[in-house]
C-alpha angles and dihedrals in degrees: 000000000000118000144158113250129191111227131187112302092029095281113160113212128188103216147140115272135171116284113254118252120216114238120211108300093020136105134204116234122203099219121224095178141001131194134219125239132183087250087072089062090055091048093050092043095053097245087129108051097222122157113263146260092050135164107231128204133099102195127068147142129198148112127309108238094213099049107015091235120151107239145175122215124239100214102206113097121204098350092180136226100298130078093203094070141342121273134247094272095052119133137168120230110255100046134069086358117054112264144199107295086104146075091254136026133183116218137161112279088237088065098062122086132178111278110249103255097222094056127085119232090261093050092046091052092047103057112054107080100027097039091044090052090050093046095051092044093052103038117010094042105015097043092215115191132193112272095030124116118241124191116206114198120215108024114213103041118117093251093047094052089054093043092054093050096043093047093047090049088053091056098256127142106244129206126177139194128217142146088231123078088199092057091049090051091050090049090054088055088055093054108282117135092218146308148231125238104222091193093064106028144029098271096194092053090045093052090047088050088056090054101272129260135281091202132021121196105207124187094160100076099196088068097069094113092050093043091053090047089058092059129107115226109294093017128147136227116202116198128196106154148036105209091140098043144317099243134059135171121212130191110248104210098053087048096059095032087058092044088224128168126222111199133185123213139173132182112319146261127257087262090054090050091051089051090050092051089050090051089051092050093049097045141056098228119118137184116282109233117202096184144333121226133183114261089248090063095055093119091059091048091050089052089052090052091050090053092057092219096122128092115216127346131346112216136194123213107223101186 
């Protein structure tokens, strides 16, 4: 088969590799589409010390070779027995195990679900990891309820586009931040009430002026102090990324005076994925696709993701 492999130095090569073989309890999926995630940047950049060469990619949709069923892949491997957090054997497809930047992928049978009928191949490939992350952050960890205000930092990322739509569907008031007026406008079209341009104004003061937030979804990391400062009394910040930095310092007294909660999250359990599929079935929202590229042009798509100029998901056509 043809696949994209990460080699030493982060080089992405489109090359012929051996077809995957399904182990007991596994199936081979003929991929129609795969989607990019920021995790792929970390894999290619060496942040995760996986053995190379390696096929990256966590998201994919295609056809089961053994049954002919159209399926979408749940990208969390061996979540473990507890809903609160994944277990010691947890992995994500696409490192250290070969992932979906390929024509074929072998995965546990438990990780394939029926492709949502109303989604295209590209849309089906685009939603699992990012939408699952957004779903768990909002509901399983963040406890979002209808009527609350949620602030989503960094409009335009795959996770943020899902978070806006899922929160709006749940009856929440949604605000976003971005340095791009265009991305704020596009987020409003997805269901946000409005947004704050952090490049031109004090975004914390602006959010407070809009009444503050009950829940902040923060993928930046270095913004923990500001995210907490946006909260109403008893509010929550849910964190799942560190795109802006891996360290933050917060003032202690305001934290406990405000009776705030700071919660970590990552990916989602099989129960979260079932909840996400139910939310998809009951709603009209769909993945936002920025662009679709041939598998052979994965390196260019990864560079686009690194630039942050896209809005929504970047997808690869695998067949």
